[in-house]
C-alpha positions as CSV (number, residue, x, y, z in Angstrom):
1,X,15.9,31.2,21.1
2,X,14.3,28.8,23.8
3,X,10.5,27.8,23.0
4,X,7.8,29.7,24.6
5,X,5.9,27.7,27.2
6,X,2.9,27.2,25.0
7,X,5.3,25.8,22.3
8,X,7.2,23.6,24.7
9,X,3.9,22.2,26.1
10,X,2.6,21.5,22.5
11,X,6.1,19.7,21.6
12,X,5.8,17.6,25.0
13,X,2.0,16.7,24.4
14,X,2.8,15.4,20.8
15,X,5.7,13.5,21.8
16,X,3.7,11.7,24.6
17,X,1.0,11.1,22.1
18,X,3.1,9.7,19.5
19,X,4.7,7.2,22.0
20,X,1.2,6.4,23.3
21,X,0.3,5.6,19.9
22,X,3.5,3.7,19.2
23,X,3.8,1.5,22.3
24,X,0.1,1.5,23.6
25,X,-1.0,2.4,27.2
26,X,1.9,3.7,29.5
27,X,1.8,4.8,33.2
28,X,3.3,8.2,34.1
29,X,6.2,6.8,35.1
30,X,6.9,5.1,32.0
31,X,6.2,8.2,30.1
32,X,8.5,9.9,32.3
33,X,11.3,7.3,31.1
34,X,10.6,7.2,27.5
35,X,10.4,11.1,27.2
36,X,12.9,12.5,29.6
37,X,10.7,15.1,30.7
38,X,10.4,15.9,34.6
39,X,7.8,14.3,36.9
40,X,5.7,17.6,37.0
41,X,6.0,18.1,33.7
42,X,4.4,14.6,32.6
43,X,2.0,15.2,35.3
44,X,1.0,18.3,33.7
45,X,0.8,16.8,30.1
46,X,-1.4,13.9,31.3
47,X,-3.7,16.0,33.0
48,X,-4.1,18.4,29.7
49,X,-4.4,15.7,27.3
50,X,-7.0,14.0,29.5
51,X,-9.1,17.0,29.7
52,X,-9.1,17.4,26.1
53,X,-10.4,14.2,25.7
54,X,-7.3,12.6,23.9
55,X,-6.1,10.3,26.5
56,X,-8.0,8.4,29.2
57,X,-7.4,5.7,31.8
58,X,-6.9,2.4,30.1
59,X,-6.2,0.2,33.3
60,X,-3.5,-0.5,35.7
61,X,0.0,-2.1,35.4
62,X,0.8,-5.1,36.2
63,X,3.0,-4.1,39.3
64,X,2.4,-4.7,42.8
65,X,1.7,-1.1,43.9
66,X,-1.6,0.7,43.6
67,X,-2.7,4.3,43.2
68,X,-2.2,6.6,40.8
69,X,1.3,5.8,39.6
70,X,0.0,2.5,38.4
71,X,-2.5,3.8,36.2
72,X,-2.2,3.0,32.4
73,X,-3.0,6.1,30.3
74,X,-3.8,5.2,26.5
75,X,-5.4,7.3,23.5
76,X,-9.0,7.5,23.1
77,X,-9.5,5.1,20.4
78,X,-13.1,6.3,19.7
79,X,-12.2,9.8,19.6
80,X,-12.6,9.5,15.7
81,X,-13.5,7.2,13.0
82,X,-11.6,6.6,9.8
83,X,-12.2,5.2,6.5
84,X,-10.1,3.8,3.8
85,X,-10.9,2.7,0.2
86,X,-9.4,0.7,-2.3
87,X,-11.1,1.8,-5.7
88,X,-10.3,-0.4,-8.7
89,X,-11.7,-0.2,-12.3
90,X,-14.2,-3.4,-11.5
91,X,-14.8,-3.0,-7.3
92,X,-14.4,-1.1,-4.3
93,X,-13.3,-2.1,-1.0
94,X,-13.6,-0.2,2.1
95,X,-12.6,-0.5,5.9
96,X,-13.6,1.6,8.9
97,X,-11.3,1.8,11.9
98,X,-10.6,3.7,15.3
99,X,-8.3,6.4,15.7
100,X,-5.5,3.7,16.7
101,X,-6.0,2.0,13.3
102,X,-8.0,-0.7,14.7
103,X,-10.4,-1.9,11.8
104,X,-14.1,-2.2,13.0
105,X,-15.7,-2.9,9.8
106,X,-14.9,-4.2,6.2
107,X,-16.6,-4.7,3.0
108,X,-16.4,-4.9,-0.8
109,X,-18.6,-4.7,-3.9
110,X,-18.2,-5.4,-7.4
111,X,-18.7,-2.8,-10.0
112,X,-19.2,-3.9,-13.6
113,X,-18.0,-2.3,-16.7
114,X,-21.3,-1.7,-17.8
115,X,-22.6,0.1,-14.6
116,X,-23.2,3.9,-15.3
117,X,-21.6,6.7,-13.6
118,X,-24.2,7.5,-11.1
119,X,-25.1,4.0,-10.0
120,X,-21.5,3.0,-9.8
121,X,-21.0,6.3,-7.3
122,X,-24.2,5.4,-5.3
123,X,-22.9,1.7,-4.8
124,X,-19.6,3.0,-3.5
125,X,-21.2,5.8,-1.2
126,X,-23.6,2.9,-0.1
127,X,-20.8,0.5,0.9
128,X,-19.2,3.1,2.7
129,X,-22.2,4.1,4.8
130,X,-23.0,0.5,5.3
131,X,-19.4,-0.2,6.7
132,X,-19.4,3.1,8.9
133,X,-23.0,1.8,10.5
134,X,-21.5,-1.4,11.3
135,X,-18.5,0.0,13.1
136,X,-20.8,2.3,14.7
137,X,-19.6,5.7,13.3
138,X,-21.9,8.4,13.2
139,X,-19.2,10.5,11.6
140,X,-16.1,9.9,9.6
141,X,-13.2,12.2,10.6
142,X,-10.8,11.0,7.7
143,X,-11.4,9.1,4.7
144,X,-8.5,8.0,2.6
145,X,-9.1,6.6,-1.0
146,X,-6.6,4.8,-3.2
147,X,-7.0,4.8,-6.9
148,X,-5.3,4.0,-10.0
149,X,-4.3,7.3,-12.0
150,X,-2.3,10.3,-11.3
151,X,-3.1,12.6,-8.7
152,X,-2.7,16.3,-9.1
153,X,0.2,17.2,-6.1
154,X,-0.9,20.8,-6.0
155,X,-4.8,20.4,-5.4
156,X,-4.9,16.5,-4.4
157,X,-7.4,15.9,-7.1
158,X,-7.4,12.5,-9.5
159,X,-6.5,13.9,-13.1
160,X,-8.4,13.1,-15.8
161,X,-7.5,10.0,-18.0
162,X,-9.2,8.0,-20.7
163,X,-8.0,4.7,-19.2
164,X,-10.3,5.2,-16.0
165,X,-14.1,5.3,-15.5
166,X,-15.6,8.7,-14.9
167,X,-17.1,7.2,-11.6
168,X,-13.6,7.4,-10.1
169,X,-13.4,11.1,-10.4
170,X,-17.0,11.5,-9.1
171,X,-16.6,9.4,-5.8
172,X,-14.4,11.7,-4.0
173,X,-16.9,14.8,-4.4
174,X,-19.7,12.4,-3.5
175,X,-18.1,11.2,-0.2
176,X,-17.2,14.7,0.5
177,X,-20.8,15.7,0.1
178,X,-22.0,12.5,2.2
179,X,-19.5,13.4,5.0
180,X,-19.5,17.0,4.8
181,X,-17.1,17.3,8.3
182,X,-14.6,14.7,7.1
183,X,-11.3,15.2,5.5
184,X,-11.4,13.3,2.2
185,X,-8.1,12.9,0.4
186,X,-7.0,10.7,-2.6
187,X,-3.7,9.0,-3.5
188,X,-2.2,6.9,-6.2
189,X,-2.9,3.0,-5.4
190,X,0.9,2.3,-5.9
191,X,2.1,5.0,-3.7
192,X,-0.1,3.7,-1.0
193,X,1.2,0.2,-1.2
194,X,4.5,1.5,-1.1
195,X,3.8,3.6,2.2
196,X,2.3,0.3,3.6
197,X,5.1,-1.8,2.7
198,X,7.4,0.6,4.0
199,X,5.7,1.1,7.5
200,X,4.6,-2.6,8.0
201,X,5.8,-4.7,5.1
202,X,8.7,-5.7,2.8
203,X,10.7,-2.6,3.2
204,X,10.4,-1.9,6.8
205,X,14.3,-1.8,7.0
206,X,14.7,0.5,3.8
207,X,14.7,4.0,3.8
208,X,15.1,4.2,0.3
209,X,13.4,1.6,-2.3
210,X,11.4,1.4,-5.5
211,X,7.8,-0.7,-5.4
212,X,7.2,-1.8,-8.6
213,X,3.3,-2.6,-9.3
214,X,2.6,-5.5,-11.8
215,X,-1.1,-5.8,-12.4
216,X,-3.7,-4.6,-14.8
217,X,-1.3,-1.8,-15.3
218,X,2.3,-0.7,-14.7
219,X,3.5,1.6,-12.1
220,X,6.3,2.3,-9.4
221,X,6.5,4.4,-6.5
222,X,9.6,5.8,-5.5
223,X,10.6,6.5,-1.7
224,X,14.0,8.1,-1.5
225,X,15.5,9.1,2.2
226,X,12.1,7.8,4.0
227,X,9.9,10.1,1.6
228,X,7.4,9.5,-1.0
229,X,8.6,11.4,-4.2
230,X,5.3,12.1,-6.3
231,X,7.6,14.5,-9.0
232,X,6.2,17.8,-10.3
233,X,3.3,16.3,-12.0
234,X,2.5,13.4,-9.6
235,X,3.7,11.1,-12.2
236,X,6.9,9.8,-10.8
237,X,7.1,5.9,-11.5
238,X,4.9,6.1,-14.5
239,X,7.2,3.3,-16.1
240,X,4.2,1.8,-18.3
241,X,5.1,4.5,-20.8
242,X,9.0,3.5,-20.5
243,X,10.2,2.6,-24.2
244,X,11.6,-1.0,-24.1
245,X,12.9,-3.2,-26.8
246,X,10.6,-6.0,-28.1
247,X,7.5,-3.8,-28.9
248,X,5.9,-2.9,-31.9
249,X,6.2,0.9,-31.6
250,X,6.8,3.7,-29.2
251,X,4.3,4.9,-26.2
252,X,2.7,8.3,-26.9
253,X,1.6,11.0,-24.6
254,X,-2.0,9.3,-24.1
255,X,-1.3,5.8,-24.7
256,X,1.6,3.6,-23.2
257,X,1.3,1.0,-25.7
258,X,4.5,0.4,-27.0
259,X,6.1,1.3,-23.6
260,X,7.0,-1.5,-20.9
261,X,3.0,-1.9,-20.0
262,X,3.0,-3.6,-23.4
263,X,5.5,-6.5,-22.5
264,X,4.3,-6.6,-18.6
265,X,1.2,-5.5,-18.3
266,X,-1.6,-8.1,-17.6
267,X,-2.8,-8.5,-21.3
268,X,0.7,-9.3,-22.3
269,X,1.5,-11.7,-19.6
270,X,-1.6,-13.4,-20.4
271,X,-0.5,-13.7,-23.9
272,X,3.0,-14.7,-23.1
273,X,1.4,-17.6,-20.9
274,X,-0.4,-18.7,-23.7
275,X,2.4,-18.9,-25.9
276,X,4.1,-21.0,-23.5
277,X,1.2,-23.3,-22.9
278,X,0.6,-22.2,-19.3
279,X,-3.4,-22.1,-18.2
280,X,-5.2,-21.5,-15.2
281,X,-8.9,-20.3,-13.9
282,X,-8.7,-17.0,-11.9
283,X,-9.5,-17.2,-8.2
284,X,-12.3,-14.5,-7.5
285,X,-11.7,-11.1,-8.8
286,X,-7.9,-11.5,-9.5
287,X,-6.6,-10.7,-13.2
288,X,-6.2,-13.6,-15.3
289,X,-2.9,-12.9,-15.9
290,X,-2.0,-13.4,-11.8
291,X,-3.9,-16.6,-11.9
292,X,-1.5,-18.0,-14.7
293,X,1.7,-16.6,-12.8
294,X,0.4,-18.3,-9.5
295,X,-0.1,-21.6,-11.5
296,X,3.3,-21.3,-13.1
297,X,4.8,-21.0,-9.8
298,X,2.9,-23.9,-8.3
299,X,4.0,-26.1,-11.3
300,X,7.7,-25.0,-11.2
301,X,8.0,-25.9,-7.6
302,X,7.1,-29.6,-8.2
303,X,8.7,-32.2,-11.1
304,X,7.4,-35.3,-12.3
305,X,8.2,-37.1,-9.1
306,X,6.5,-34.3,-7.1
307,X,9.8,-32.8,-5.9
308,X,10.6,-29.4,-6.1
309,X,13.5,-27.5,-7.8
310,X,14.6,-26.0,-4.4
311,X,14.4,-22.2,-3.3
312,X,13.1,-20.8,-6.7
313,X,16.2,-21.8,-8.5
314,X,15.9,-22.1,-12.5
315,X,16.1,-25.7,-13.4
316,X,18.6,-26.5,-15.9
317,X,17.3,-29.0,-18.2
318,X,13.3,-28.3,-19.1
319,X,12.8,-31.5,-21.1
320,X,14.3,-34.3,-19.8
321,X,14.0,-34.3,-15.9
322,X,10.7,-32.6,-15.4
323,X,6.9,-32.9,-16.6
324,X,5.8,-31.0,-19.6
325,X,3.8,-28.9,-17.4
326,X,6.8,-28.2,-15.1
327,X,8.9,-27.1,-18.1
328,X,6.4,-25.1,-19.7
329,X,5.9,-23.2,-16.3
330,X,9.5,-22.6,-16.1
331,X,9.9,-21.2,-19.4
332,X,7.0,-18.7,-18.8
333,X,8.5,-17.4,-15.8
334,X,11.9,-17.2,-17.2
335,X,10.4,-15.1,-20.1
336,X,8.4,-13.0,-17.7
337,X,11.6,-12.5,-15.5
338,X,13.3,-11.2,-18.5
339,X,10.6,-8.9,-19.2
340,X,10.3,-7.4,-15.6
341,X,13.9,-6.9,-15.4
342,X,13.8,-4.4,-18.4
343,X,12.0,-2.1,-16.8
344,X,13.6,-2.8,-13.3
345,X,17.0,-2.5,-14.6
346,X,15.9,1.1,-16.0
347,X,14.6,2.1,-12.5
348,X,17.9,0.8,-10.8
349,X,20.2,2.6,-13.3
350,X,18.5,5.8,-12.5
351,X,17.8,5.6,-8.9
352,X,20.1,3.1,-7.4
353,X,17.5,2.3,-4.6
354,X,19.1,-1.0,-3.3
355,X,15.8,-2.4,-3.1
356,X,13.0,-3.1,-5.4
357,X,9.8,-4.4,-3.9
358,X,7.1,-6.4,-6.4
359,X,3.9,-5.7,-5.8
360,X,0.4,-5.7,-7.6
361,X,-1.7,-8.9,-8.5
362,X,1.1,-10.2,-10.7
363,X,4.2,-9.2,-8.5
364,X,2.2,-11.0,-5.4
365,X,1.3,-14.0,-7.8
366,X,5.1,-14.4,-8.5
367,X,6.2,-14.2,-5.0
368,X,9.6,-14.9,-4.1
369,X,9.9,-17.3,-7.3
370,X,9.5,-14.3,-9.5
371,X,11.7,-12.0,-7.3
372,X,14.6,-14.5,-7.3
373,X,14.5,-14.6,-11.0
374,X,14.2,-10.7,-11.5
375,X,17.1,-10.2,-9.1
376,X,19.3,-12.8,-10.7
377,X,18.9,-11.1,-14.1
378,X,19.4,-7.9,-12.6
379,X,22.7,-9.0,-11.1
380,X,23.9,-10.0,-14.5
381,X,22.6,-6.6,-16.0
382,X,23.8,-3.9,-13.7
383,X,26.7,-3.4,-11.6
384,X,24.3,-1.6,-8.6
385,X,23.6,-4.1,-6.1
386,X,19.8,-4.7,-5.7
387,X,17.5,-6.9,-3.5
388,X,14.4,-7.9,-5.1
389,X,11.6,-8.7,-2.6
390,X,8.0,-9.7,-2.9
391,X,5.4,-8.0,-1.3
392,X,4.6,-9.3,2.2
393,X,1.2,-7.4,2.3
394,X,-0.7,-9.0,-0.2
395,X,-3.9,-7.8,-1.7
396,X,-4.3,-5.3,1.3
397,X,-1.5,-3.2,0.5
398,X,-3.4,-0.5,-0.7
399,X,-6.3,-0.5,2.0
400,X,-3.5,-0.4,4.3
401,X,-1.8,2.5,3.1
402,X,-4.9,4.4,2.6
403,X,-5.8,3.5,6.5
404,X,-2.1,4.7,7.6
405,X,-2.6,8.0,5.7
406,X,-5.9,8.5,7.0
407,X,-4.5,8.0,10.4
408,X,-1.7,10.2,10.1
409,X,-4.0,12.9,9.0
410,X,-6.4,12.7,11.5
411,X,-3.8,12.7,14.3
412,X,-2.1,15.9,12.8
413,X,-5.5,17.6,13.2
414,X,-6.5,16.1,16.5
415,X,-2.9,16.1,18.0
416,X,-2.0,19.7,16.8
417,X,-2.5,22.2,19.9
418,X,-5.5,24.1,17.6
419,X,-7.2,20.7,17.8
420,X,-7.6,21.3,21.3
């Protein structure tokens, strides 16, 4: 059955808006070429979207001719302001953008362990208020929040966890109270990092991949056939609880000690570095373990004569040909790769994703050096070909994912027929 005129108009309008979002300002002629619609239909939708306040004349094309056909139409970026938050156990980072995702303000604030729940929430909300004011945003249309912990897929709330501060759960309600007209949503930080890597980062060419988060905690995000898979309870990818060899016991329903977290989490990585004599001073708020891995990567890339081993290849002789610091760094990175490969092999054997992205503070610190080592071990351990890649978005992956999610939600509302 053919679509009704109103449905056809809605489909055409959304098609044009998606093109303007992706391509930037376009002439009516170019919209006609890209959509395949007739000239009168494009003229109608341009007028309709202009009257609704969703698009505006953004300039003229560089062509010689003048007049209506040379006008460039673009999305009204200031139609809505968005906020994205990266909420950690010890800090909050926020950015505010326009509807096109252009960042207008960015800020962060530390929140110490001894900060009470009320003061922590006030500090985080105050940070958002200041960033919004700097961006010139009187109101926020959509707010996306990235947090560690499980998100209830039915209700969208952060589930209780003894490992997270109480202010995390209070923050969403406080922001909703401060911005009652805003659409406030929360998502697991690892899932947001995966969405960002899929859209703009290391997995841009992959519809199926797994992002392995190596930081203070351990987690994974699963993207299959282009779709993020959260699981029935929102716990897909909670591989910190995965039982692995080399631990003193088994994890429990409330404690991941004894699981993969016990061998690859930040505390375990720091202890492993100490065992191999690797030391480092953290840079800023990053976990000590990330600084240790970064320092080991630096040492491993340089021998006693200042020459590297070459493209992350493991050096065969750790004692005779290299400085002791270099040899210690190599042994530490080898041992760390052995541990990471345990969890990675389990993921690969069950999901066969073809691609594994190493993210989180430790994954980023290891960069290509750690990724290469893990891939070599997976090649030996599994018959399933898997490419291991380092994150390319760095520490901004969670914020980027939160912004992309907020922008998509805002556009779904504003670009829908009932939004006009």
